[in-house]
N, C-alpha and C positions, 0 to 999 in steps of 0.2 A: 519567400515571405508570406507563405500561405499554407493552408492545408489542414483540414480537420480529419484525422484518421480514426474512425470509430472502431472500437472493439466490442463486439456484440451489438446491442441496439443503442445504448446511450453512454458508452464509455469513451473518453477522449484522452489522448496523450498530448500534454502541453509542456513546452520547455520553458524553464524559468531559471535565471541566474541572479544571485546576489550574495556576496559581492563577486564580481568578475573582472579580470584584467583585459581591457581592450585598448589598443593604442589610441584610437581616435573615435570611439563610439561610446560616449557616456550614456548611461542608462538610468532613468528614474522611473518609479512606478507610482501610480495613483489610481485609486478606484473612482470611476466617474460618478457613481451614485453615493458612495459612502466615504470617499476620501481615504480609503485604506490602501496599503501597499498590495503588491501581488500576493496571492495566497501562499501560506507556508504550513498550515496545520491541517491534519486529517479532519474531515467533516466540515472544514471551513467553506463558506459560500463562495461562489464564483460566477461572474457574469461572462458568459461565453462570447458574446458579440464584442464587448468592449475590452475583454481580457483583464478585468479588474477583480481583485479580491474583495469580499464582502464580509459582513458579520456572520457568526456561526449559529445555526439553528439546530444542529444535530449533535448527538453524542453517539458513540459506538465502540465496539470492541475491535481490536486489530490483531494481526499476526505479522511477523517479520520473516523475510526470506533473505538468502545470501546474496552477495554481490557478483557482478560480472565485469569483464574487461574486454574491450574490442578495439582493434585498429583497422580502419578500412581506407580505401581510396576509390573515388568515383569521378567519372567525367560527366558533367551535367550541361544540358543545353536549354534549360527552361527554369522558370521560377519554381514550378512544382517539383522538378527533379532535385533542385538544390535544397528545398525545404525538406524533402524526404530524406536526402542523404545526410543532412545535418540533424535529423530528427526534430525539426521545428514543426510543431503542429498547432500553433496558435493560428486563428483564422485571419485571413487577409482583411477581414472586416475590421480588425483591430487597427491596422494602419490606415484603412480607408477613413475611419472615424477620428484618426489622430489621437488615439488613446495614449496616455503617458506610460502605461504599463507594458508597452511592447517589449517582448523578449529581445535581448541584444542580438541574437543570431538572426531573428526576423528583421530587426532594424538594419543589420549589416547587409543582408541580402537586398533590402530595399535601397540602401545607399549604393550598392554595386551597379544599379541601373541595368539589370539583365535585359538584353535584347534578343530578338529571334536569331540574330547572326553571331551572338557571343557564345563562347565555350568556357566552362569553368572546370578546374581540377580541384577537388576537395580531398584533403587528408584529415581524417577525423579519428581521434583516440579518446576513449572514455574509460573511467574506472569507477564503477558503481559499488558503493560499500554495502548496500542492502536496500530493500524495499519494505515499507510498512503499508499494509493493505487492510481496509475495513472488512470485517466479516459479519458484523451485525450493526444495524443502525436504527435510530429512532429520534423523534423530536426531543429536545431538551425540556425539562420541566418548566412549565409556565408558557410554552409556545404552543399555540393551538393550530390544528389543521385548518387552512383557509376554507371558509364556508360560502364565500361569494366571489364574484369576479373582482370586485374592488379589493377584497382581502388578499387574493392571489397577487394582484398588482403591487399591493403594499409589501407583501412577503418578498417578491422578487426585488423590489427596490432596496430592501434591507439585506436580504440573504442571497441574492443572485438567482439565476435560473438553474443552477446545478451545484454540486459540492465535490470536494476532493475525496476520492475513494481510495487513493493510494499516493504515496510519494516516495521518491528515490533520492538518496543522498550520495554524494561522491564528488568527482571532478571531471573536467573535460578539457581537451585541447583540440583546436582545429586550425588548419591553414588553408587559405583559398586563393587560387590564382584565377583571374578572369581575363580572357583575351577577347578584345573587341574588334572582330573582323567587321568590315563595312558592308560586304556583299555576300551573297550565297556562295559565289565561287571562292572567295577568300575563306569562308567558313569550311567549305569542302576541302580545300587545300590544307587547312590547319588540321582538320580531323584525320586526313590521310597521313600527315606527318606524325601526329600523335600515335596512330596505329603502328606506323613504321618504327617508332621509338619504344613501342611496348607500353604505352601509357593508357590505352583505352581499356575500359572495364570489360571483363574482370581482370584484375591485376594481382600479383603477389607482392605484398609489402615486405621488402627486405633491403639490405644495404645496396644491392644492385639497382633498386628503383631510384635511389638518389642520383646515381650516375646518369640514368636515363633521363631523369627530370632536368638535371643540370645541362645535359647536352641539348635537350629540347629548348630550354630557356635561352641558351646562347644563340640559337639559330633563329629566334623569333624576331620579326620586324613589326608586327602589329602592336598597337597600344595595349598595355595590360596593367592590371592592378594586383596587389598582394596584401592580404590582411591575415592577422592571427588573433585568436581569442583563447583565453585560458581561464579556468575556474577551479577552485578547490585547493589552491596553493597560495599562501600569503606572500605578497611581494615577489612574484615569479620573475625569472629571467627568461625572456623569449629567445629561442634559438635563431641563429642566422639562417638564411635561406638554404645554404649548402649543408646545413646540419638538421633540417627540420624532420627528415625521415628518421634519423637516429633518435631524435628527441621524442617523436611520436611513438616509436617502438618501446622506448623506456618509460613513457608516461604512466602506463598502468601499474608499474612497479614503484613509482615515486610515492613518498609519504605525503598524504593529503593533510596539510597543516591547517587548512581552513575549508573543510568540506561544506558544500552547499546543496541545496535541493536542485538536482539536475533535471528532474522531470516529475510530472505528476499526472494521474488520470482523474477524470471527473465522471460523475454519473448524474443523471437528471433526477430531480426531486420526485418525479413520477414513479421512481423505483423504490421510494421509501414506503413502507407499509402504511396503508390508509390514505396515501396521497395520489394514487394513480388516476383517480377521476378528476380531482380539481386541477391537476397539472397536465392533463391530457393535451389540451390545446397548446400550452406553452412548449411541451416536448415536441409536438408535431411541427410547430413553427420553427423551433430551433433546428430540428433535423433538416427541414427544407432549406434553411439558410446555411447550415454548416455541414450537413451530411455529405458523404462521398460514395455511398454505396450505389446510388443511381447515377447513370451517365446519360446525357450531360447533367452537370450539377452546377449550382450557383458559385461555389468556391472555385471550381475550375474556370468558370467564366470570368470571375474576378481576376484570377491569375493571368488569363489571356488578355484581359482588358488592360491590366497594369503593364504587361509586356508590350502590347501595341502602343500604349502611351509612351513607353521608353523608346520604342523604335522611332516614333515621330519626333520625339525630343532630340534624339541623336542626329537625325537628318537636319532638323532646324539648327542645331548647334553648329553643324558643318557649314550650312548656308551662312549663318551669322559670322562664323570665324573668318571666312574668306570674303566677307563684306559685299556679296553680290546682290543681296536683297531678293534672291531668286524665289524665296518661299512665297511671296505674293503672286508669282507667276505660276507656281505649281498648284493649280486650282484643285486637282483631285486630292492632293495631300491636305490642303486647307480644309476641304470638305470633310475628310476623314477625321481631322483633328477636332472639328466642331462636333462631329458625331461622338467621338470619344469623350469630350467634355460633357456632353449631354448624358451619356451613359454613366459616367461617374456620378453625376447628380442623381440619376435614377437609383443607382446602387446605394448611395449614401442615404437617400430618402427612405428607402425600404428598411435599411438597417436601423436608422433612427426611429422609424415608426415602431419597429419591434422593441427597441429599448424603452420607448415611451409607453407602449402598451403591449406586452408580450402575450396577452390573452386574446387579442384581436386576430381572428382567423386570417392566415395568409394563404390564398388559394394557389398562387403561382408567383414565380419570380419574373421580373420585367425582361422583355426582349431587348438585348443590347445590340442596337442597330449597327454599330461599328464592327461587330464580329460576324455579322450575317454572311458576308462574302468570304470570310476566312482568309483574308489577304493582309500582308504586312509590307511596308515599304523598305527598299534598300537604296542606298545612295547610288546615283548614276552620274557619270561625268565623261567629258571628252578632253583629251590633251592635244594641243596643237603646237606647231613650231612656226615662228616667223621666218622670213627669208634671211639669209646670211647678210650681215652688214659688214663692210670692209672692202678692201681692194680686191678686184678680180685677178690681180697679178699673182702668180705662183711664187711663194717664197723659195729662196735658194737654199736655205738652211733647214735642218730637220725640224719637223713640227709634231705637235701632239694634239689630238682631238680630245675635247672634254665635254662632259654632259653631267650637269649637277642633279638632274632629275631622271635617273635611270630606272626608277621603280615607282610608278605613279600610285600603285596601291598602298605601298608603305608611306608615301608622301601624305596621302589623305588620311590614312589611319592614324598616323602620328601627329596630324594637324601641323604640318611643316610650313614654315614661311621664312622669308628673308628677314633677318634681324638687323644686320648692319651692312653697309656698303662703304668701301674705302678705296680711294684712288691713290696710287703711288706713282711718282714720276721718276725718270732716270736721268733727269737733268734737262735744262732748257724747257721745262714745262711739257715735256713729251711723255705720253702715256707709257708707263712701264709695267704696272701690275694692277689688275682689278681684284680686290680681295672681298669675298662675300662670306658673311657669317649666317648660317641657317640655324633656326631653333625649332624644336619639336617637343612633344610631351615627354619624349624619352631622353633627348640629348641636345647638345649644342656643338656645332663644329664649324670650322672655317676652311675655305678653299681659296687658293690664290691662282690666278690665271695671268700669264705673261712672262716677263723676264725674271723669273724666280731664282735664276742662277746667280744674279747679282746680290751682293751682300749689303749694299747701302742704297737706301731709297729715302726720299722725303715724301711725307704724306701731303697730297694736294688738298684733300678734303675727306671727311668721314661723316656719315649720316646714320643715326640710329633710328630705325622705323618703330613707330608705336603700334600697339595692337589695333588692327583694322586699317593700317596704313600700308599701301602697296605701291610699287613702281608702276607708273602709268605711261611714262614717256622716256625713250632712250634715243640719244643722238650720237652719231659717230663721225669721226673725221679721219680721212686718209688722203695721201697725195698720190696722184696718178702715176708718178715715177717709181713707186715702190709698193711692196705688199703690206707694209707695216701700218697699223692703225696708230695714229698719233694723238688722238683726242677722243674723249667720251663724256657724255652728260647723262645724269639720271634725275628724273623728276617724279615726285610722288603724288598720290591722291590728296595729300594735305598741302599741295602746292609748294613743297620744299624741293630744293635742287642742289646738286653738287656737280662740278665739271672741271675739266682741265682748261687751260688757257694757253694754247700753243701759238696763238696769233693767226690760226687758219680757220676759215668758216667750216661749220659742220655741214657735211654733204650727204649724210644718211640720217633718216629719222623714222622711228617706229612709235606708233601710238597703240595703247592697249585697246582692243575692241570692246565695245559696250557689253556689259554683262559677263566680263571675263576677269581673271586675276592672274598676275604674273607669278609663276611658280619658281623659276630659276633660269639659268643660262646654259647654253652650249656654245661651242665654237672651236677655233683652232688657235693655238699659240705656240711659241717657241721658248723653251726654258732659258735660252741664252740670247733671246732676241726681243720678244714682246708679244703683243696680241695682234693676230692677223685678221681674224673674222669673229664676229659676235652674233649669236642667235638667241632670241628670246623664246622660252618655253612657257606657255600659258594655258590655263584651263578654264572650263566653264561647266556648269551643272546642267544636266538634262532633267526633265521630270523623272521622279523616282520610278523604279521598276517595282512591280507588285508580285509577290510570291506567296505561296501557301504559308499561313501562320503556324500551323501544326505540321512539322516535318521531322522525321527521325534521321539524324545524321549517323546514328549508331549503325545503320544498315549500309552506309556508303562504303 
């Protein structure tokens, strides 16, 4: 969602779509200063920082060139890599200022909430019909070269700080998967698997790539998202995920029934004959804010700042989901969040100052305090087991050990929690089966522990847990003369409870330790007998670990 890629000194490639088909990313365009839509005409004015089209001050002669077609696939691990792969070159400043004319691909990347630990696979196909480029340009009759600083400010307010020097028409299709690993280790494992499947760049896009992608997707346990965008075809039908490579390969040959402007380049007014002097400071300021030739640069810093903001937000979301309130105890993370918020204000203030007065010299960009150490947070947690509750006696019949939480990494990545608990009895109010339903971002599933071989049970009680509600107390009942557990009770953080009532007192009790959350259960049962022993699996968060913000997993 960022990136200004300059060609020469003052040319910029910017991506614009209208109309475009996006499943859930509606796009509107509005010029901040002139209330016009995104630019569509050669020589039309453009405000680089806000991404808005303006009135037209120039006229010129143009030449046309032929079209091109491309189909590529890339693996990306940062906002910058994604914007480069999708040929999104609108400045991150556009989204920082909340401009309405944000390109839909830029907006989509923003909504993907790319983090340092996430990995994206992008399949991108484009069919450009041709490009129209300015070869000679000058001011329209009646428009004078600004003669003072005030006149330059007025000119920019009406006509922007640059103009369209070329535009390309055609259509595009892209599909993007983003995989949200929570830690550096998970990201490393994910990248190794991608390489083993032949998905890492560079790759050859053919029919076999779809098979590799399908196999990889089937094996993934981390939370992921999938989005598609298409332009140039009226009322398009999007392919299913198992057909997207076939569709991407065919896209350049499809008839473009509603071609759009797929991209345009801009040039600064300082390149217009007679305007180099009056627009010198405007051009210098704009390059400082949007140029990418020098390193480090402000746009790269904005990308890193947005990514760090997403990293912190992801950790906070995990803390909040499991209801531990641990964020208040993670003092370093809180401090870094405060620094990020202050840096965002600094960046917004500088960009707004330029929009308000583009002629005022900008000597340097602000130091973004949160980026100085170059570190980003990763979720850190510990998983523990309670003692086993139940009779110490050994059952005479065959038993089966169970563990509902055998992959803690997947558990956290998918934001898994207990959704329902149901107790079934086998007669005389004796415990027969404990049935647990788990829910995650990816799926919902039910497991049954106990005398599942029986065909008839009656439900003693069932409890549906709300968001943020967790089991905090478990009581068990068994008789010393046998190994079978005959009763159980579950109580939640909302003070709700379900239990059996076999007429025997509960002789085992577990309480959730402070600052922890119940993840699931383990234990021993017999399919034709019942539950023998029950064990609680619970977790807690430790302060986040801090790792290098800029790291290259392509070399792993």
